[in-house]
C-alpha positions as a Markdown table, in Angstrom:
| # | Residue | x | y | z |
|---|---|---|---|---|
| 1 | Met | -69.4 | 62.5 | -6.0 |
| 2 | Ser | -67.2 | 65.4 | -6.8 |
| 3 | Leu | -66.3 | 66.2 | -10.3 |
| 4 | Phe | -62.7 | 66.5 | -9.2 |
| 5 | Glu | -62.8 | 63.0 | -7.7 |
| 6 | Ile | -64.0 | 61.2 | -10.9 |
| 7 | Phe | -61.6 | 62.9 | -13.3 |
| 8 | Asp | -58.0 | 63.7 | -12.7 |
| 9 | Ala | -58.4 | 67.5 | -12.5 |
| 10 | Asn | -54.9 | 68.1 | -11.2 |
| 11 | Tyr | -53.9 | 70.6 | -13.9 |
| 12 | Gly | -51.2 | 72.1 | -11.7 |
| 13 | Asp | -51.1 | 74.3 | -8.6 |
| 14 | Gly | -53.8 | 76.8 | -7.9 |
| 15 | Ile | -57.5 | 77.2 | -7.5 |
| 16 | Tyr | -60.0 | 75.7 | -10.0 |
| 17 | Gln | -63.7 | 76.3 | -10.0 |
| 18 | Ser | -66.5 | 74.3 | -11.5 |
| 19 | Val | -69.4 | 76.6 | -12.6 |
| 20 | Pro | -72.7 | 75.3 | -14.1 |
| 21 | Asp | -73.1 | 76.6 | -17.6 |
| 22 | Gly | -76.9 | 76.9 | -17.5 |
| 23 | Ile | -77.6 | 74.1 | -20.0 |
| 24 | Gly | -76.6 | 71.1 | -18.0 |
| 25 | Gly | -72.9 | 71.2 | -18.4 |
| 26 | Thr | -70.1 | 72.6 | -16.2 |
| 27 | Asp | -67.1 | 74.8 | -17.0 |
| 28 | Ile | -63.8 | 74.4 | -15.2 |
| 29 | Ile | -62.2 | 77.8 | -14.6 |
| 30 | His | -58.6 | 78.7 | -13.6 |
| 31 | Asp | -57.3 | 82.2 | -13.4 |
| 32 | Gly | -60.4 | 83.6 | -15.2 |
| 33 | Thr | -60.1 | 81.2 | -18.1 |
| 34 | Val | -62.1 | 78.1 | -19.0 |
| 35 | Val | -59.6 | 75.3 | -19.0 |
| 36 | Asp | -62.1 | 72.4 | -19.5 |
| 37 | His | -65.8 | 71.7 | -19.9 |
| 38 | Met | -67.9 | 68.8 | -18.8 |
| 39 | Asn | -71.0 | 68.3 | -20.9 |
| 40 | Asn | -74.4 | 67.3 | -19.5 |
| 41 | Asp | -73.6 | 63.6 | -20.0 |
| 42 | Gly | -70.7 | 63.9 | -17.5 |
| 43 | Val | -67.8 | 63.8 | -20.0 |
| 44 | Leu | -64.9 | 66.3 | -19.8 |
| 45 | His | -63.8 | 67.8 | -23.1 |
| 46 | Ser | -60.2 | 66.8 | -22.4 |
| 47 | His | -61.2 | 63.2 | -22.1 |
| 48 | Gly | -62.8 | 63.0 | -25.5 |
| 49 | Ala | -65.7 | 60.7 | -26.2 |
| 50 | Ala | -66.4 | 58.7 | -23.0 |
| 51 | Ile | -69.3 | 57.1 | -21.3 |
| 52 | Ser | -70.0 | 57.4 | -17.6 |
| 53 | Thr | -72.0 | 54.7 | -16.0 |
| 54 | His | -72.8 | 53.8 | -12.4 |
| 55 | Asn | -71.3 | 50.4 | -11.4 |
| 56 | Val | -72.5 | 47.7 | -9.0 |
| 57 | Asp | -70.0 | 48.9 | -6.3 |
| 58 | Gly | -71.8 | 52.2 | -5.9 |
| 59 | Gly | -69.1 | 54.1 | -7.9 |
| 60 | Val | -68.7 | 55.2 | -11.5 |
| 61 | Asp | -67.0 | 53.6 | -14.5 |
| 62 | Ile | -65.7 | 55.8 | -17.3 |
| 63 | Val | -65.3 | 54.0 | -20.7 |
| 64 | Ser | -63.5 | 55.7 | -23.6 |
| 65 | Asp | -63.0 | 54.1 | -27.0 |
| 66 | Gly | -64.2 | 50.8 | -25.6 |
| 67 | His | -61.7 | 50.8 | -22.8 |
| 68 | Leu | -62.3 | 51.2 | -19.0 |
| 69 | Val | -60.2 | 54.2 | -18.1 |
| 70 | Val | -61.5 | 55.1 | -14.6 |
| 71 | His | -63.3 | 52.9 | -12.0 |
| 72 | Thr | -64.4 | 54.2 | -8.7 |
| 73 | His | -65.9 | 52.7 | -5.6 |
| 74 | Pro | -66.8 | 54.0 | -2.1 |
| 75 | Asn | -64.1 | 53.6 | 0.6 |
| 76 | Val | -64.5 | 53.0 | 4.3 |
| 77 | Met | -63.6 | 56.7 | 5.0 |
| 78 | Gly | -66.8 | 57.9 | 3.2 |
| 79 | Gly | -65.0 | 59.0 | 0.0 |
| 80 | His | -64.0 | 57.1 | -3.1 |
| 81 | Asp | -61.1 | 55.1 | -4.3 |
| 82 | Val | -60.3 | 55.9 | -8.0 |
| 83 | Tyr | -58.6 | 53.4 | -10.1 |
| 84 | Gly | -57.0 | 53.9 | -13.5 |
| 85 | Ser | -55.3 | 51.5 | -15.9 |
| 86 | Asp | -52.2 | 51.4 | -13.7 |
| 87 | Gly | -54.0 | 50.7 | -10.4 |
| 88 | Leu | -55.0 | 53.0 | -7.5 |
| 89 | His | -54.8 | 56.6 | -8.8 |
| 90 | His | -56.2 | 58.6 | -5.9 |
| 91 | Val | -58.3 | 58.4 | -2.7 |
| 92 | Ser | -60.8 | 60.9 | -1.5 |
| 93 | Ile | -61.9 | 61.6 | 2.1 |
| 94 | Pro | -64.7 | 64.0 | 3.1 |
| 95 | Asn | -63.5 | 67.2 | 4.7 |
| 96 | Val | -65.0 | 69.7 | 7.2 |
| 97 | His | -65.7 | 72.1 | 4.4 |
| 98 | Gly | -68.4 | 70.0 | 2.7 |
| 99 | Gly | -66.0 | 68.7 | 0.0 |
| 100 | Val | -63.3 | 66.1 | -0.1 |
| 101 | Asp | -59.6 | 65.9 | 0.4 |
| 102 | Ile | -57.9 | 64.1 | -2.5 |
| 103 | Tyr | -54.8 | 62.0 | -1.9 |
| 104 | Asp | -52.6 | 60.1 | -4.4 |
| 105 | Gly | -52.1 | 56.4 | -4.1 |
| 106 | Asp | -49.3 | 56.9 | -1.5 |
| 107 | Met | -51.6 | 59.1 | 0.6 |
| 108 | His | -49.9 | 62.4 | -0.2 |
| 109 | Ile | -52.3 | 65.2 | -0.4 |
| 110 | Glu | -53.1 | 66.4 | -4.0 |
| 111 | Gly | -55.8 | 68.9 | -3.3 |
| 112 | Met | -59.1 | 69.6 | -1.7 |
| 113 | Thr | -62.6 | 70.6 | -2.8 |
| 114 | Met | -65.4 | 72.7 | -1.2 |
| 115 | Pro | -68.8 | 73.9 | -2.5 |
| 116 | Asn | -68.8 | 77.4 | -4.1 |
| 117 | Val | -71.6 | 80.0 | -4.2 |
| 118 | Leu | -72.0 | 79.5 | -8.0 |
| 119 | Gly | -73.5 | 76.0 | -7.5 |
| 120 | Gly | -70.3 | 74.1 | -8.3 |
| 121 | Glu | -67.2 | 73.5 | -6.3 |
| 122 | Asp | -63.7 | 74.9 | -5.9 |
| 123 | Tyr | -60.7 | 72.7 | -6.1 |
| 124 | Trp | -57.4 | 73.7 | -4.6 |
| 125 | Ser | -54.6 | 71.8 | -6.3 |
| 126 | Met | -51.3 | 71.3 | -4.4 |
| 127 | Asn | -49.4 | 69.2 | -6.9 |
| 128 | Gly | -47.7 | 69.3 | -10.3 |
| 129 | Asn | -49.3 | 67.3 | -13.1 |
| 130 | Thr | -46.5 | 65.3 | -14.8 |
| 131 | Asp | -48.3 | 62.0 | -14.2 |
| 132 | Thr | -51.5 | 63.3 | -15.5 |
| 133 | Ile | -50.0 | 64.5 | -18.8 |
| 134 | Leu | -48.0 | 61.3 | -19.3 |
| 135 | Asn | -51.2 | 59.2 | -19.0 |
| 136 | Tyr | -52.8 | 60.8 | -22.1 |
| 137 | Asp | -52.6 | 58.9 | -25.4 |
| 138 | Asp | -50.7 | 61.9 | -26.8 |
| 139 | Pro | -48.8 | 63.6 | -24.0 |
| 140 | Leu | -47.1 | 66.1 | -26.3 |
| 141 | Met | -50.6 | 67.5 | -27.2 |
| 142 | His | -50.9 | 68.5 | -23.5 |
| 143 | Ser | -47.3 | 69.7 | -22.9 |
| 144 | Ser | -48.4 | 73.3 | -22.6 |
| 145 | Glu | -50.4 | 72.3 | -19.5 |
| 146 | Tyr | -47.2 | 71.0 | -17.7 |
| 147 | Val | -46.7 | 72.4 | -14.2 |
| 148 | Met | -43.7 | 71.3 | -12.0 |
| 149 | Asp | -44.1 | 69.9 | -8.5 |
| 150 | Pro | -43.4 | 72.5 | -5.8 |
| 151 | Phe | -39.8 | 72.3 | -4.7 |
| 152 | Thr | -39.6 | 71.1 | -1.1 |
| 153 | Val | -36.3 | 70.3 | 0.5 |
| 154 | Gly | -36.3 | 66.8 | 2.1 |
| 155 | Met | -39.3 | 65.5 | 0.1 |
| 156 | Lys | -39.1 | 62.8 | -2.5 |
């Protein structure tokens, strides 16, 4: 399962890379800067103290502060359905590049992943991140990460 499937890694438009840090964790890099870190227990720094466990459906549950925040299970397309507290958050489908295409709950493309030569994966994000920031307990703390949706005439 892709790191970018489990956690909402839609930080805004652009390319993100996961790079193993050599001690069991992974750094998330954007424009040459580390924007997040996943420790060797599978917890992203931006998500605070959380526990990742495999569930009976063959997916993963992420529990933070005693609350289930993410629940995944395999879908019929070979990817995963990812649920948050407000229902279906996104869907992944394997792609021809050895990664996954990630769609929102309405099946609009959010991004795609592919393996990189560093032993991690690259994530090409094609969406803004308003929904992501508003789902944090303290959205103002993450306001500097805000990226607007691309302007497309005739959409939305």
